[in-house]
C-alpha positions, 0 to 999 in steps of 0.5 A: 248170843256173847251178851246172853252169855258174858251175863251167864258167866258172871257167876261162873270166873272172872278171868284168864280173859289173856288167856281167852282172846289168846284162844279166839285169836286160833280157834274163830280168826284164823279158824274161819278167815282161812279157811273161807278163804280157802274156799274161794281157789280149792273144792270143798271137800278137800278143804274139808279133809285138810284143815280135819287133817292138821287140825287133829295132827296140830293136836297130837304133836304139839300136846305132847311137849305141851301137855305131856299126851305122848301119843300112841301108834295106835292114835297114828293108825287110828287116825290115817284110816279114820282120814282116809274115810273122811276123804272117801265120804267128802269125795276129795278131788286132785288139788285144783289149787296149793295155795287152797290147800295151805290156807285150808291147812292153816286154818286147820291148825289154829284150830289145834292148836286152839285145842290145845291152848285151852286144855293146857290153860285151864278153861272151863269149857261150856257156854262161858267160855264159847260166848268169850270166844265169840266176843273177841273172836267178833272183834279179830274178824271186824278188822277183816269185814270187807263193808263194799260187799256188805252192801250187794248183799241180798238179806232175805228173811230164810237167807238170815233164819239160815244164818243163825241156824247155821250161828247157833247150831256147828258154830255155838254148840260146838265150840261148847261141845267141843272145850266141855270134850277137853276137859275131860280128853286130850286134846289131840283126841278131841280133834281126832273124835270129831272126825266122825262128823261127815257121819252124822251130817251123811246122817242127818241128809238121809233123815232130813234131805232123802239123800240115800248114801251111796255104796262109796260114801258107807265104806268111807263111813265105815272106815270112819268108824274103824279108824276112830276106834283104834285111835281110843284103844288103851295101848296094851287094854286086849293083853291086860282083859286076856293077861292070868292073874300072878301065881306068885 
């Protein structure tokens, strides 16, 4: 996939390799390495919510000094409401391991830093950038591979097919859409909007697996939608819309 993307990117742009390498370190190595490590110590739901929370928080906090994106009060409120909804949908429980929570927080912070750097460096989002990110990310992650463990993996056509689907949809298309969105929106808002991921997961689970959501899940999804709506409202939008024209 990286080779195809690199061939495609030759006609797009050439430079900024160092910038891409730095973004890949935070957005791929830090994200995937610490996220994977967190699952060994903490419940999956707690890892996912912690990761998403710190991704949004780090993007908002770093976006202010580096990009001049000052967060509004409604953005903070909307983020809090959306995170509460995500926690309800995911079924967050009491943390089992502080170490697992810390690892998940590091993974989310890396993803947030990545989104801010992509905006700061002015990297053009899309398949070309994603291919280069995956190229550097593969080099970084290769340094952590345990070859003894690979020999114990039982490969099968179904397992290989599942890995390909995971590589294409959540990873490649995910980075393509995220980097594209960062070109038009502030990184903090992009990371906040990505909190809608559990909602789409629930929809696909209902359509493909016939899993009926519980009332608790529906309530959490409602909070997510409400939080995203509040976080994307522009300060003073309601007042300006209803303001009367000046007669002076």
